[in-house]
N, C-alpha and C positions, 0 to 999 in steps of 0.2 A: 456222456462222460467227457471230462476235460483231460486233455493230454498235454504234457509239458515237453518243450524242446529248447535247445539252445543254439543260437547263431550269434557269434561274437562280433563280426565286422560286417558292415553293410555290403561290401563287395564279395563276401563269401558266396559260394554257389551250392553249399551243402549245410545242413543243420544236423544236430544230434538228437536222437530220441532219448528222453529221460525216463521212459518206461516202455514196455512193449505196446506197440500201437498197431491195431488191426488194419488190414488192407481195406481200401475204400474210405478211410477216415479223412475228413476234410479238416485241415489245420490252418490256423492263422499264425504264421511264424513271424515274430517281431524282432527287429534289431534296430536300435537307436530310433531314427525317425521313419523307418519303413516297415510295412507289414506286407508279407507275401502270402497269398492264398495258395495252398498246395493240397491236392488230393492224392493220397498214397496209392500207388499202383500195386503195391504188395505190402505184406506185413513187415514192420520194422521192429527189430528187437532192441531192448534197452542198450544204450551205448553205441548203437550203429548209426551210420550216416545215411541220409537220403538227400537227393537233389531238390533244391528249392527253385532252381532255374534250369532250363535246358543247357546241356553241356555238349559241345560238338566233339566228334571223334578227334583225339589228339589234344583237346583243350585242357588247360590247367584245372585241377580240382583244388578249390580254395576252402580251407577250414581254419578257423581262428585267425584269419588274416594272412595265412601262410599257404604257399603252394605245397600240397602233400603228395601230388602225383598227377598223372595225365589219364584222361579217359581213353580206354582201349577201343571204344566204340561210342556212338552217340548215346547220350543218357537223357531220358525225359525227366521233367520235373515230377517228383513223387516217386521216383524209382530208387531202390536200394543202391547205395554206392559202396562197393566192397571189392575184394580181390578178383571177382569175376568180370569187373568192368573198369578197374583202376590199376594202373601200373605205378608203383612208387618211384620217386625220383631221389629221395633222400639217400645219401651215402653212395650214390652212383657217380663215379668219375666221368662217365660219358654224358651225364645229364647236368654237369656243373655249369652254373651260370655265374660269371664274374659280376661282382657288385661294385 
């Protein structure tokens, strides 16, 4: 079976599942001129994020070319990225970065 995902920018480190995808599924996630091979370490539900590259603890989580949060622990490629391992930065004055 073929599963679809979306990754908008080549420097993103997460992609989005466009359907429910079972654990163990091997995916080719494409974005512009790159394709990343990812094996899911757990089932990913429609609309949820999964890591396409390892993310170190405290590292930025990049989705659609934007920083959406920081990893609260190391995250492996293929792992579900959600509130259990992501801390949001948006709207937090203590996390504001001057541009």
